[in-house]
Backbone of each chain as ProteinMPNN parsed JSONL, in Angstrom:
{"seq_chain_A": "MNEQRRQVLQMLAEGKITADEAERLIDALEREQPESPTGAAPRPNRRPKYLRVVVVDNSGGDGPGLVNVRVPLQLLRAGVRLTSLIPPQALTRVNAKLNESGVPIDLTELKPQQLEELIEQLDEVTVDVDDHDTNVHVFCE", "coords_chain_A": {"N_chain_A": [[152.146, 26.271, 30.147], [152.649, 23.345, 31.983], [155.037, 20.614, 32.18], [153.97, 18.096, 32.851], [151.261, 18.343, 32.283], [151.42, 18.751, 29.573], [152.339, 16.251, 28.79], [150.112, 14.659, 29.382], [148.257, 15.67, 27.557], [149.587, 14.975, 25.258], [149.463, 12.175, 25.373], [146.757, 11.921, 25.089], [146.402, 12.921, 22.525], [147.736, 10.98, 21.122], [146.068, 8.903, 21.418], [146.337, 7.154, 23.5], [145.051, 7.425, 25.897], [141.676, 8.08, 27.022], [139.45, 10.915, 26.511], [138.089, 11.364, 28.848], [139.715, 10.152, 30.765], [141.936, 11.771, 30.478], [140.92, 14.174, 31.394], [140.52, 13.555, 34.079], [143.138, 13.088, 34.893], [144.289, 15.613, 34.522], [142.76, 17.076, 36.292], [143.659, 15.874, 38.642], [146.341, 16.656, 38.595], [146.037, 19.385, 38.88], [145.061, 19.454, 41.426], [147.214, 18.559, 42.844], [149.114, 20.498, 42.313], [148.357, 23.275, 43.154], [149.432, 25.772, 43.274], [150.574, 28.888, 41.824], [152.46, 29.467, 38.726], [156.105, 29.269, 38.529], [157.979, 31.827, 40.16], [155.889, 33.566, 40.653], [154.306, 34.87, 43.546], [153.312, 32.674, 46.124], [149.846, 32.08, 46.702], [148.333, 32.648, 49.696], [145.929, 30.754, 51.622], [144.084, 29.67, 49.623], [140.863, 29.545, 48.504], [138.684, 26.829, 48.863], [136.646, 25.365, 46.302], [134.927, 23.336, 45.848], [132.914, 20.737, 47.27], [133.797, 17.534, 48.041], [132.807, 14.167, 47.904], [133.85, 11.007, 48.375], [133.426, 7.649, 47.975], [134.617, 4.479, 48.353], [134.078, 1.174, 47.713], [134.998, -1.977, 48.347], [133.845, -4.332, 48.927], [132.001, -5.737, 47.436], [131.484, -8.537, 45.238], [131.481, -8.18, 42.585], [133.341, -6.521, 41.568], [134.98, -3.359, 42.318], [133.118, -0.805, 43.997], [132.243, 2.567, 43.434], [131.637, 5.837, 44.507], [131.588, 9.069, 43.559], [131.319, 12.279, 44.223], [131.071, 15.615, 43.338], [130.437, 18.722, 44.455], [129.74, 22.085, 43.879], [130.644, 24.548, 46.26], [129.313, 26.881, 46.125], [126.848, 26.125, 45.219], [125.805, 24.855, 47.443], [125.611, 27.069, 49.08], [123.689, 28.556, 47.673], [121.527, 26.846, 47.905], [121.138, 26.885, 50.645], [120.366, 29.517, 50.95], [117.879, 29.392, 49.837], [116.359, 28.31, 51.831], [115.485, 30.392, 53.335], [113.177, 31.117, 52.18], [111.171, 29.524, 53.03], [107.931, 29.484, 54.265], [106.769, 30.844, 57.423], [104.603, 29.452, 58.588], [104.882, 26.918, 57.558], [107.292, 26.154, 58.671], [106.53, 26.032, 61.33], [104.816, 23.844, 61.284], [106.594, 21.849, 60.545], [108.273, 21.903, 62.78], [106.46, 20.97, 64.708], [106.021, 18.357, 63.828], [108.624, 17.353, 64.051], [108.932, 17.479, 66.792], [107.009, 15.592, 67.536], [108.287, 13.356, 66.607], [110.274, 13.1, 68.389], [112.421, 14.773, 68.129], [113.361, 17.549, 69.25], [113.758, 20.187, 67.769], [113.971, 23.59, 67.04], [113.264, 25.018, 64.19], [112.757, 27.592, 63.446], [114.489, 29.125, 64.793], [116.793, 28.885, 63.486], [118.789, 30.765, 61.588], [119.243, 32.18, 58.285], [121.737, 33.404, 58.002], [123.287, 32.058, 59.841], [123.339, 29.538, 58.743], [124.725, 30.08, 56.42], [127.189, 30.777, 57.485], [127.886, 28.325, 58.449], [128.309, 26.92, 56.078], [130.481, 28.373, 55.15], [132.44, 27.587, 56.96], [132.839, 25.04, 56.214], [135.034, 24.72, 54.627], [137.245, 23.838, 55.996], [136.685, 21.309, 56.707], [137.318, 17.878, 56.967], [136.582, 14.592, 56.501], [137.314, 11.328, 57.215], [136.699, 8.0, 56.787], [137.664, 4.836, 57.398], [137.113, 1.567, 56.685], [137.278, -2.048, 56.736], [136.736, -2.864, 54.059], [135.731, -0.628, 52.943], [136.007, 2.801, 52.129], [135.447, 6.102, 53.085], [135.542, 9.408, 52.137], [135.395, 12.703, 52.811], [135.758, 15.955, 51.799], [136.988, 19.318, 51.134], [137.893, 21.042, 48.14]], "CA_chain_A": [[151.711, 24.884, 30.339], [153.75, 22.608, 32.561], [155.445, 19.418, 31.44], [153.064, 16.964, 33.09], [150.018, 18.571, 31.547], [151.745, 18.531, 28.16], [152.407, 14.797, 28.575], [148.744, 14.137, 29.365], [147.655, 16.046, 26.276], [150.274, 14.188, 24.235], [148.885, 10.825, 25.426], [145.396, 12.019, 24.542], [146.531, 13.084, 21.078], [148.175, 9.704, 20.549], [145.007, 7.911, 21.604], [146.674, 6.201, 24.558], [144.037, 7.563, 26.94], [140.452, 8.717, 26.534], [139.279, 12.306, 26.957], [137.651, 11.318, 30.245], [140.898, 9.87, 31.584], [142.782, 12.961, 30.443], [140.312, 15.173, 32.274], [140.782, 13.149, 35.459], [144.562, 13.291, 35.186], [144.549, 17.048, 34.639], [142.166, 17.464, 37.578], [144.553, 15.415, 39.708], [147.53, 17.509, 38.561], [145.68, 20.691, 39.429], [144.932, 19.322, 42.876], [148.553, 18.4, 43.427], [149.905, 21.717, 42.134], [147.434, 24.393, 43.091], [150.116, 27.068, 43.302], [150.792, 29.544, 40.545], [153.745, 29.108, 38.139], [157.298, 29.737, 39.227], [158.203, 33.268, 40.111], [154.785, 34.282, 41.286], [154.213, 34.614, 44.982], [152.237, 31.738, 46.422], [148.695, 32.722, 47.302], [147.92, 31.962, 50.916], [144.511, 30.547, 51.845], [143.285, 29.482, 48.409], [139.572, 29.077, 48.984], [138.16, 25.669, 48.145], [135.445, 25.668, 45.52], [134.041, 22.175, 45.739], [132.821, 19.723, 48.321], [133.942, 16.216, 47.406], [132.478, 12.973, 48.686], [134.352, 9.841, 47.65], [133.185, 6.395, 48.682], [135.15, 3.326, 47.625], [133.581, -0.032, 48.37], [135.61, -3.164, 47.74], [133.249, -5.53, 49.527], [131.203, -6.469, 46.446], [132.251, -9.495, 44.457], [131.355, -7.854, 41.17], [134.271, -5.439, 41.279], [134.868, -2.273, 43.286], [132.08, 0.203, 43.814], [132.789, 3.9, 43.655], [130.753, 6.997, 44.408], [132.444, 10.242, 43.542], [130.417, 13.416, 44.044], [131.714, 16.927, 43.492], [129.375, 19.735, 44.485], [130.303, 23.408, 44.149], [130.203, 25.133, 47.534], [128.359, 27.934, 45.768], [125.537, 25.473, 45.109], [125.331, 24.682, 48.819], [125.204, 28.393, 49.581], [122.42, 28.918, 47.025], [120.49, 26.009, 48.506], [120.891, 27.379, 52.003], [119.602, 30.773, 50.846], [116.491, 29.055, 49.522], [115.614, 27.971, 53.053], [114.868, 31.605, 53.882], [111.871, 31.305, 51.537], [110.158, 28.652, 53.626], [107.034, 30.329, 55.054], [106.797, 30.529, 58.865], [103.606, 28.44, 58.984], [105.442, 25.603, 57.202], [108.302, 25.841, 59.695], [105.82, 25.649, 62.555], [104.327, 22.47, 61.126], [107.769, 20.962, 60.586], [108.687, 21.823, 64.187], [105.517, 20.11, 65.422], [106.291, 16.968, 63.431], [109.912, 16.97, 64.644], [108.647, 17.237, 68.209], [106.31, 14.307, 67.632], [109.259, 12.29, 66.347], [111.28, 13.091, 69.447], [113.562, 15.635, 67.778], [112.871, 18.89, 69.587], [114.582, 21.252, 67.17], [113.153, 24.71, 66.59], [113.888, 25.488, 62.946], [112.589, 29.042, 63.29], [115.65, 29.767, 65.419], [117.946, 28.736, 62.586], [118.77, 31.902, 60.671], [120.029, 31.952, 57.061], [123.133, 33.83, 58.196], [124.008, 30.989, 60.557], [123.571, 28.453, 57.786], [125.808, 30.496, 55.512], [128.446, 30.658, 58.233], [128.172, 26.892, 58.492], [128.892, 26.558, 54.776], [131.811, 28.992, 55.081], [133.384, 26.828, 57.765], [133.038, 23.71, 55.611], [136.341, 24.711, 53.967], [138.252, 23.151, 56.801], [136.196, 19.993, 57.126], [137.773, 16.657, 56.297], [136.087, 13.399, 57.191], [137.863, 10.093, 56.656], [136.244, 6.784, 57.458], [138.282, 3.66, 56.786], [136.676, 0.278, 57.191], [138.061, -3.093, 56.071], [136.544, -2.865, 52.611], [135.088, 0.603, 52.493], [136.608, 4.071, 52.537], [134.633, 7.283, 52.822], [136.395, 10.576, 52.258], [134.652, 13.941, 52.552], [136.7, 17.066, 51.944], [136.789, 20.433, 50.208], [139.08, 21.237, 47.301]], "C_chain_A": [[152.868, 24.071, 30.911], [153.932, 21.263, 31.834], [154.454, 18.262, 31.604], [151.766, 17.113, 32.307], [150.239, 18.344, 30.043], [151.782, 17.034, 27.845], [151.009, 14.176, 28.504], [148.093, 14.438, 28.018], [148.278, 15.257, 25.125], [149.694, 12.771, 24.182], [147.483, 10.822, 24.841], [145.454, 12.113, 23.016], [146.93, 11.774, 20.399], [147.152, 8.586, 20.723], [145.313, 6.881, 22.678], [145.666, 6.264, 25.699], [142.813, 8.248, 26.333], [140.383, 10.148, 27.066], [138.891, 12.347, 28.433], [138.839, 11.081, 31.178], [141.824, 11.083, 31.633], [142.251, 14.034, 31.384], [140.611, 14.85, 33.736], [142.235, 13.409, 35.84], [144.864, 14.77, 35.387], [143.957, 17.586, 35.928], [143.1, 17.106, 38.727], [145.804, 16.289, 39.767], [147.232, 18.87, 39.18], [145.538, 20.627, 40.944], [146.302, 19.247, 43.532], [149.355, 19.679, 43.363], [148.978, 22.916, 42.042], [148.126, 25.748, 43.018], [150.331, 27.607, 41.898], [152.168, 29.167, 40.006], [154.913, 29.753, 38.875], [157.452, 31.247, 39.089], [157.106, 34.039, 40.792], [154.732, 33.932, 42.769], [153.074, 33.642, 45.258], [151.081, 32.448, 47.127], [148.307, 31.982, 48.572], [146.398, 31.796, 50.927], [143.689, 30.498, 50.555], [141.962, 28.854, 48.827], [139.122, 27.863, 48.186], [136.869, 26.038, 47.412], [134.441, 24.526, 45.542], [134.047, 21.343, 47.017], [132.865, 18.368, 47.623], [133.55, 15.124, 48.386], [132.917, 11.774, 47.854], [134.124, 8.606, 48.511], [133.717, 5.262, 47.808], [134.762, 2.079, 48.392], [134.142, -1.255, 47.652], [134.979, -4.46, 48.227], [132.477, -6.356, 48.513], [132.064, -7.416, 45.635], [132.308, -9.15, 42.982], [132.338, -6.763, 40.748], [134.044, -4.299, 42.256], [133.718, -1.324, 42.954], [132.648, 1.566, 44.158], [131.673, 4.933, 43.553], [131.648, 8.218, 44.54], [131.562, 11.449, 43.226], [131.208, 14.698, 44.27], [130.625, 17.992, 43.386], [130.018, 21.095, 44.724], [129.773, 23.952, 45.475], [129.177, 26.237, 47.287], [126.938, 27.372, 45.663], [124.956, 25.238, 46.503], [124.84, 26.012, 49.377], [123.846, 28.79, 48.993], [121.277, 28.11, 47.625], [120.122, 26.493, 49.896], [120.071, 28.669, 51.959], [118.136, 30.494, 50.55], [115.679, 28.759, 50.781], [114.946, 29.199, 53.66], [113.49, 31.837, 53.279], [110.774, 30.463, 52.174], [109.247, 29.505, 54.512], [106.988, 29.885, 56.518], [105.8, 29.442, 59.251], [104.099, 27.031, 58.655], [106.48, 25.176, 58.242], [107.635, 25.386, 60.986], [105.338, 24.205, 62.466], [105.476, 21.47, 61.168], [108.251, 20.784, 62.016], [107.789, 20.867, 64.966], [105.796, 18.639, 65.101], [107.609, 16.47, 64.029], [109.738, 16.658, 66.129], [107.987, 15.888, 68.407], [107.281, 13.143, 67.466], [110.355, 12.226, 67.397], [112.533, 13.86, 69.092], [113.151, 17.079, 68.039], [113.785, 19.996, 69.066], [113.645, 22.349, 66.679], [113.818, 25.324, 65.353], [113.74, 26.995, 62.759], [113.758, 29.808, 63.908], [116.891, 29.702, 64.524], [117.889, 29.824, 61.516], [119.621, 31.597, 59.431], [121.494, 32.342, 57.22], [123.94, 32.731, 58.876], [124.315, 29.834, 59.608], [124.703, 28.806, 56.83], [127.168, 30.41, 56.196], [128.884, 29.201, 58.302], [128.848, 26.44, 57.195], [130.31, 27.115, 54.664], [132.843, 28.135, 55.806], [133.627, 25.421, 57.213], [134.416, 23.575, 54.971], [137.337, 23.809, 54.68], [137.878, 21.7, 57.109], [136.822, 18.876, 56.293], [137.29, 15.478, 57.126], [136.648, 12.18, 56.468], [137.335, 8.915, 57.452], [136.85, 5.604, 56.712], [137.759, 2.408, 57.462], [137.529, -0.778, 56.472], [137.972, -2.963, 54.544], [136.058, -1.535, 52.067], [135.833, 1.829, 53.005], [135.645, 5.189, 52.159], [135.511, 8.5, 53.088], [135.559, 11.807, 51.88], [135.612, 15.11, 52.787], [136.331, 18.177, 50.957], [138.053, 20.628, 49.385], [138.931, 22.485, 46.452]], "O_chain_A": [[153.97, 24.112, 30.364], [153.115, 20.849, 31.011], [154.137, 17.551, 30.651], [151.243, 16.15, 31.746], [149.371, 17.822, 29.342], [151.327, 16.598, 26.788], [150.748, 13.292, 27.688], [147.459, 13.571, 27.416], [147.606, 14.913, 24.152], [149.46, 12.227, 23.103], [147.066, 9.865, 24.188], [144.672, 11.478, 22.309], [146.528, 11.49, 19.271], [147.344, 7.471, 20.24], [144.64, 5.854, 22.768], [145.449, 5.27, 26.393], [142.891, 8.897, 25.29], [141.149, 10.539, 27.947], [139.304, 13.24, 29.173], [138.962, 11.712, 32.228], [142.417, 11.392, 32.667], [143.011, 14.711, 32.077], [140.916, 15.739, 34.531], [142.536, 13.877, 36.938], [145.599, 15.143, 36.301], [144.553, 18.437, 36.587], [143.314, 17.892, 39.65], [146.278, 16.626, 40.852], [148.053, 19.434, 39.902], [145.842, 21.584, 41.656], [146.527, 19.789, 44.615], [150.183, 19.94, 44.236], [148.829, 23.509, 40.974], [147.485, 26.76, 42.734], [150.275, 26.868, 40.916], [152.975, 28.602, 40.744], [154.744, 30.641, 39.711], [157.111, 31.848, 38.071], [157.361, 35.055, 41.438], [155.076, 32.821, 43.173], [151.991, 33.773, 44.687], [151.281, 33.283, 48.009], [147.982, 30.796, 48.517], [145.672, 32.587, 50.325], [142.7, 31.219, 50.423], [141.932, 27.778, 49.423], [139.176, 27.875, 46.956], [136.11, 26.904, 47.848], [133.253, 24.724, 45.286], [135.044, 21.265, 47.734], [132.067, 18.093, 46.727], [133.924, 15.163, 49.559], [132.409, 11.556, 46.754], [134.586, 8.541, 49.651], [133.308, 5.112, 46.657], [135.075, 1.941, 49.575], [133.804, -1.528, 46.501], [135.499, -5.548, 47.98], [132.312, -7.561, 48.704], [133.234, -7.136, 45.374], [133.075, -9.739, 42.221], [132.179, -6.155, 39.69], [133.028, -4.271, 42.95], [133.4, -1.081, 41.79], [133.451, 1.693, 45.083], [130.866, 4.902, 42.624], [132.375, 8.368, 45.522], [131.113, 11.616, 42.092], [131.919, 14.842, 45.265], [129.978, 18.135, 42.348], [130.774, 21.249, 45.683], [128.585, 23.826, 45.771], [128.301, 26.495, 48.112], [125.961, 28.052, 45.975], [123.755, 25.403, 46.715], [123.811, 26.085, 50.048], [122.97, 29.289, 49.699], [120.182, 28.634, 47.829], [118.952, 26.509, 50.277], [119.203, 28.897, 52.802], [117.256, 31.253, 50.956], [114.46, 28.935, 50.797], [113.97, 29.082, 54.402], [112.716, 32.647, 53.788], [109.591, 30.66, 51.895], [109.734, 30.182, 55.418], [107.148, 28.703, 56.821], [106.081, 28.611, 60.115], [103.788, 26.073, 59.362], [106.545, 24.013, 58.641], [108.114, 24.469, 61.654], [105.432, 23.442, 63.428], [105.356, 20.389, 61.745], [108.596, 19.678, 62.433], [108.263, 20.064, 65.77], [105.805, 17.789, 65.991], [107.709, 15.321, 64.459], [110.316, 15.705, 66.653], [108.34, 15.133, 69.313], [107.13, 12.092, 68.088], [111.261, 11.397, 67.307], [113.591, 13.635, 69.68], [112.648, 17.755, 67.141], [114.491, 20.652, 69.832], [112.657, 22.081, 65.995], [114.805, 26.052, 65.46], [114.498, 27.61, 62.008], [113.989, 30.975, 63.595], [117.895, 30.371, 64.772], [117.025, 29.794, 60.64], [120.597, 30.85, 59.51], [122.382, 31.704, 56.655], [125.103, 32.495, 58.548], [125.389, 29.235, 59.655], [125.526, 27.962, 56.473], [128.165, 30.025, 55.584], [130.07, 28.881, 58.227], [129.82, 25.685, 57.211], [131.217, 26.45, 54.165], [133.97, 27.971, 55.338], [134.509, 24.704, 57.685], [134.915, 22.464, 54.789], [138.148, 23.121, 54.06], [138.664, 20.96, 57.701], [136.844, 18.939, 55.064], [137.57, 15.392, 58.322], [136.473, 12.025, 55.259], [137.515, 8.854, 58.668], [136.575, 5.401, 55.529], [137.941, 2.214, 58.664], [138.407, -0.428, 55.684], [138.983, -2.953, 53.842], [135.986, -1.347, 50.852], [136.238, 1.885, 54.166], [135.101, 5.213, 51.055], [136.146, 8.603, 54.138], [135.081, 11.918, 50.751], [136.204, 15.226, 53.86], [135.488, 18.003, 50.077], [139.159, 20.405, 49.877], [139.83, 22.817, 45.679]]}, "seq_chain_B": "MIPQLVTVRHRRPDGRWLRLYVPVLPVLLVLSPLLLLAVLGGLIACRVTRVSPVGALRGTGQLLRALPGTRIEVEDGQTAFLISVR", "coords_chain_B": {"N_chain_B": [[126.887, 32.527, 35.338], [124.939, 30.33, 33.519], [124.489, 26.728, 33.388], [126.098, 25.165, 30.604], [126.572, 22.8, 29.284], [125.456, 19.583, 29.767], [126.614, 16.491, 30.647], [125.921, 13.14, 30.287], [126.835, 9.956, 31.144], [126.813, 6.508, 30.67], [127.77, 3.36, 31.588], [127.256, 0.253, 30.373], [126.515, -3.117, 31.548], [127.812, -4.778, 29.715], [130.044, -3.399, 29.107], [129.962, -1.383, 27.264], [129.775, 2.088, 26.475], [127.315, 4.575, 26.961], [126.839, 7.692, 25.798], [125.684, 10.924, 26.451], [125.254, 14.103, 25.417], [124.083, 17.094, 26.477], [123.211, 20.108, 25.333], [122.528, 22.904, 27.113], [121.346, 25.472, 26.668], [120.215, 25.495, 23.946], [118.352, 23.414, 24.339], [116.743, 24.518, 26.299], [115.681, 26.628, 24.828], [114.157, 25.231, 22.939], [112.348, 24.047, 24.607], [111.049, 26.219, 25.588], [108.264, 27.081, 25.518], [107.074, 25.257, 27.286], [108.568, 25.842, 29.484], [107.725, 28.396, 30.074], [105.125, 27.858, 30.904], [105.764, 26.376, 33.17], [106.987, 28.323, 34.742], [104.822, 30.018, 35.153], [103.163, 28.256, 36.589], [104.787, 27.934, 38.816], [104.764, 30.525, 39.86], [102.077, 30.72, 40.594], [102.012, 28.712, 42.518], [103.696, 29.892, 44.375], [102.097, 32.037, 45.166], [100.003, 30.647, 46.392], [101.288, 29.305, 48.485], [102.286, 31.401, 49.857], [104.883, 32.318, 49.432], [107.601, 34.419, 48.612], [107.541, 35.43, 45.293], [109.542, 36.757, 43.881], [111.796, 36.276, 45.418], [111.878, 33.505, 45.189], [112.353, 33.208, 42.44], [114.833, 34.452, 42.269], [116.327, 32.8, 43.926], [116.17, 30.378, 42.506], [117.548, 31.132, 40.218], [120.085, 31.575, 41.316], [120.715, 29.01, 42.111], [120.856, 27.754, 39.614], [122.991, 29.142, 38.449], [125.009, 28.272, 40.074], [125.378, 25.675, 39.48], [127.295, 24.738, 37.439], [130.206, 22.719, 37.296], [129.43, 20.743, 38.9], [129.572, 17.311, 39.593], [128.722, 14.003, 39.38], [129.385, 10.729, 40.061], [128.973, 7.36, 39.754], [129.984, 4.126, 40.295], [129.632, 0.691, 39.883], [130.893, -2.269, 39.971], [130.803, -3.526, 36.779], [129.089, -1.666, 35.831], [128.455, 1.783, 35.334], [127.741, 5.21, 36.061], [127.528, 8.544, 35.158], [127.206, 11.974, 35.744], [127.79, 15.142, 34.584], [128.116, 18.584, 34.94], [128.691, 21.423, 33.084]], "CA_chain_B": [[126.799, 31.777, 34.076], [124.128, 29.118, 33.691], [125.169, 25.566, 32.787], [126.081, 25.15, 29.142], [126.568, 21.434, 28.753], [125.292, 18.504, 30.748], [127.076, 15.23, 30.07], [125.46, 11.941, 30.987], [127.514, 8.761, 30.619], [126.336, 5.282, 31.316], [128.472, 2.165, 31.11], [126.395, -0.918, 30.54], [127.253, -4.295, 32.057], [128.669, -5.374, 28.681], [131.234, -2.571, 28.966], [129.779, -0.318, 26.28], [129.397, 3.378, 27.055], [126.293, 5.399, 26.323], [127.184, 9.079, 26.134], [124.641, 11.861, 26.06], [125.685, 15.483, 25.645], [122.879, 17.923, 26.404], [123.493, 21.549, 25.372], [121.413, 23.388, 27.927], [120.646, 26.636, 26.111], [119.307, 25.093, 22.862], [117.232, 22.617, 24.877], [115.838, 25.465, 26.965], [114.964, 27.362, 23.783], [113.157, 24.33, 22.363], [111.309, 23.786, 25.616], [110.633, 27.49, 26.196], [106.826, 27.172, 25.831], [106.811, 24.499, 28.519], [109.23, 26.574, 30.568], [106.83, 29.505, 30.412], [104.042, 27.27, 31.711], [106.332, 25.989, 34.468], [107.18, 29.554, 35.518], [103.483, 30.448, 35.585], [102.762, 27.329, 37.657], [105.6, 28.248, 39.988], [104.27, 31.773, 40.452], [100.803, 30.412, 41.275], [102.353, 27.957, 43.729], [104.229, 30.866, 45.338], [100.942, 32.766, 45.702], [99.233, 29.767, 47.278], [102.062, 28.979, 49.698], [102.721, 32.685, 50.407], [106.336, 32.47, 49.303], [107.894, 35.556, 47.744], [107.899, 34.972, 43.944], [110.839, 37.344, 43.487], [112.83, 35.519, 46.14], [111.959, 32.16, 44.608], [113.024, 33.307, 41.135], [116.241, 34.77, 42.515], [116.947, 31.583, 44.467], [116.328, 29.409, 41.418], [118.639, 31.627, 39.367], [121.359, 31.336, 42.006], [120.984, 27.564, 42.03], [121.267, 27.44, 38.236], [124.327, 29.698, 38.219], [125.999, 27.551, 40.876], [125.445, 24.266, 39.062], [128.488, 24.297, 36.705], [131.253, 22.139, 38.141], [128.876, 19.59, 39.62], [129.922, 16.038, 38.958], [128.272, 12.859, 40.181], [129.907, 9.547, 39.397], [128.686, 6.144, 40.523], [130.451, 2.908, 39.616], [129.377, -0.537, 40.627], [131.344, -3.363, 39.118], [130.923, -3.179, 35.365], [128.144, -0.598, 35.508], [128.852, 3.095, 35.83], [126.85, 6.294, 35.66], [128.195, 9.805, 35.451], [126.573, 13.213, 35.295], [128.715, 16.252, 34.756], [127.532, 19.851, 34.487], [129.743, 22.403, 32.792]], "C_chain_B": [[125.977, 30.5, 34.289], [124.866, 27.936, 33.055], [125.048, 25.59, 31.268], [125.96, 23.746, 28.589], [126.42, 20.446, 29.907], [125.688, 17.203, 30.059], [126.582, 14.077, 30.922], [126.161, 10.752, 30.34], [127.048, 7.553, 31.401], [127.097, 4.099, 30.724], [127.613, 0.951, 31.41], [127.217, -2.097, 31.03], [128.146, -4.945, 31.001], [129.891, -4.506, 28.39], [131.083, -1.429, 27.978], [129.278, 0.953, 26.963], [128.275, 4.013, 26.237], [126.569, 6.827, 26.756], [126.099, 10.004, 25.605], [125.118, 13.263, 26.417], [124.472, 16.39, 25.449], [123.287, 19.399, 26.46], [122.295, 22.269, 25.986], [120.629, 24.497, 27.219], [119.725, 26.256, 24.944], [118.105, 24.29, 23.364], [116.226, 23.527, 25.572], [115.025, 26.24, 25.938], [113.855, 26.502, 23.192], [111.997, 24.137, 23.341], [110.734, 25.077, 26.208], [109.126, 27.607, 26.419], [106.482, 26.431, 27.121], [107.401, 25.229, 29.727], [108.358, 27.729, 31.049], [105.687, 29.01, 31.292], [104.541, 26.917, 33.114], [106.522, 27.217, 35.352], [105.842, 30.059, 36.036], [102.987, 29.572, 36.742], [103.5, 27.621, 38.944], [105.103, 29.512, 40.682], [102.954, 31.547, 41.195], [101.076, 29.662, 42.582], [102.904, 28.894, 44.81], [103.098, 31.637, 45.999], [100.219, 31.925, 46.757], [99.98, 29.535, 48.589], [102.612, 30.227, 50.385], [104.248, 32.793, 50.494], [106.589, 33.629, 48.343], [108.311, 35.067, 46.35], [109.261, 35.506, 43.494], [111.981, 36.57, 44.143], [113.011, 34.13, 45.55], [112.682, 32.183, 43.266], [114.516, 33.563, 41.32], [116.98, 33.52, 43.016], [117.175, 30.534, 43.394], [117.469, 29.818, 40.492], [119.99, 31.363, 40.0], [121.736, 29.862, 41.95], [121.51, 27.205, 40.643], [122.691, 27.92, 37.974], [125.401, 28.906, 38.952], [126.214, 26.119, 40.396], [126.728, 23.867, 38.316], [129.599, 23.834, 37.639], [130.744, 20.925, 38.894], [129.199, 18.314, 38.851], [129.508, 14.906, 39.895], [128.628, 11.594, 39.412], [129.641, 8.341, 40.296], [129.145, 4.945, 39.7], [130.139, 1.715, 40.49], [129.735, -1.704, 39.724], [131.51, -2.894, 37.681], [130.041, -1.998, 34.977], [128.634, 0.723, 36.083], [127.897, 4.144, 35.29], [127.507, 7.599, 36.063], [127.376, 10.973, 34.92], [127.545, 14.343, 35.583], [128.064, 17.511, 34.176], [128.659, 20.839, 34.263], [129.136, 23.725, 32.367]], "O_chain_B": [[126.304, 29.687, 35.153], [125.781, 28.143, 32.258], [124.02, 25.989, 30.722], [125.326, 23.524, 27.557], [127.169, 20.483, 30.883], [125.15, 16.863, 29.006], [126.801, 14.046, 32.133], [126.086, 10.566, 29.125], [126.912, 7.583, 32.624], [127.069, 3.869, 29.515], [127.289, 0.667, 32.564], [128.445, -2.093, 30.948], [129.133, -5.594, 31.346], [130.691, -4.841, 27.517], [131.977, -0.591, 27.86], [128.474, 0.905, 27.894], [128.282, 3.993, 25.006], [126.536, 7.137, 27.947], [125.656, 9.881, 24.463], [125.357, 13.566, 27.586], [123.902, 16.437, 24.359], [123.669, 19.89, 27.522], [121.191, 22.241, 25.441], [119.399, 24.466, 27.177], [118.559, 26.653, 24.942], [116.986, 24.46, 22.88], [115.015, 23.339, 25.453], [113.836, 26.488, 26.135], [112.743, 26.981, 22.968], [110.831, 24.073, 22.949], [110.018, 25.037, 27.208], [108.721, 28.186, 27.428], [105.7, 26.914, 27.94], [106.834, 25.237, 30.82], [108.259, 28.007, 32.244], [105.324, 29.643, 32.284], [103.846, 27.127, 34.108], [106.257, 27.174, 36.553], [105.723, 30.474, 37.189], [102.464, 30.073, 37.737], [102.924, 27.567, 40.03], [105.026, 29.579, 41.909], [102.734, 32.096, 42.274], [100.458, 29.935, 43.612], [102.624, 28.723, 45.996], [103.109, 31.87, 47.207], [99.874, 32.4, 47.839], [99.386, 29.565, 49.667], [103.324, 30.124, 51.384], [104.81, 33.282, 51.474], [105.86, 33.794, 47.365], [109.317, 34.37, 46.221], [110.027, 34.814, 42.824], [112.988, 36.255, 43.51], [114.13, 33.634, 45.421], [113.506, 31.316, 42.974], [115.353, 32.98, 40.631], [118.097, 33.225, 42.59], [118.218, 29.881, 43.357], [118.252, 28.983, 40.039], [120.936, 30.975, 39.316], [122.9, 29.504, 41.768], [122.476, 26.455, 40.506], [123.495, 27.215, 37.365], [126.554, 28.863, 38.524], [127.128, 25.434, 40.856], [127.22, 22.759, 38.529], [129.892, 24.48, 38.644], [131.529, 20.165, 39.462], [129.106, 18.26, 37.624], [129.906, 14.871, 41.059], [128.225, 11.413, 38.263], [130.044, 8.32, 41.459], [128.74, 4.776, 38.55], [130.362, 1.74, 41.7], [128.975, -2.075, 38.829], [132.273, -1.968, 37.407], [130.225, -1.401, 33.916], [129.165, 0.767, 37.192], [127.322, 3.992, 34.212], [127.988, 7.738, 37.188], [126.912, 10.953, 33.78], [128.054, 14.475, 36.696], [127.532, 17.497, 33.066], [129.485, 21.064, 35.148], [129.865, 24.675, 32.079]]}, "name": "protein", "num_of_chains": 2, "seq": "MNEQRRQVLQMLAEGKITADEAERLIDALEREQPESPTGAAPRPNRRPKYLRVVVVDNSGGDGPGLVNVRVPLQLLRAGVRLTSLIPPQALTRVNAKLNESGVPIDLTELKPQQLEELIEQLDEVTVDVDDHDTNVHVFCEMIPQLVTVRHRRPDGRWLRLYVPVLPVLLVLSPLLLLAVLGGLIACRVTRVSPVGALRGTGQLLRALPGTRIEVEDGQTAFLISVR"}
């Protein structure tokens, strides 16, 4: 156990912070120090496990607004695999409706393998949008 | 591993927190008769829509297994809502 984590647990034991705050601090420490303890060889290419979406909105007068979503990438993969269950006749109807709406996308051409590859490549994606009062941050961790 | 604990937290405008800890397995056991009906309904729906029931069950299982680690947190001024799956 490293020193910083021990300090967080000490503050929790002393009642200076809540369990929720301690969890957040430990999460933050793990993000900052993802490498293994001293002596061990650093692991290259540690695969991210979660997709994070953080939105901070300071425009409201009632205090800052925050949306913080953490979704396991495995959940995205499982969801993508479910799309292979959509029956062809349903896809045909969806295609027809998309065409009517002016979006000529043929969903039958979209294979589950391609969707899975898309999820795999999400590892590298980072989206940052900074406005005057609003920040949006999408990344994998 | 399916989710074991779902935590729901809600901070009211007066600053008080409402915390709800839902142990998934005991709740599933209590609701197992309803769950059985839901599975039967799902299988019938699969038949009607010509979706593979085995694939649907496998997909649902994969979704359930992937759920732990999910965390959704929304704060707006004094109000906050958090769902965490472990």
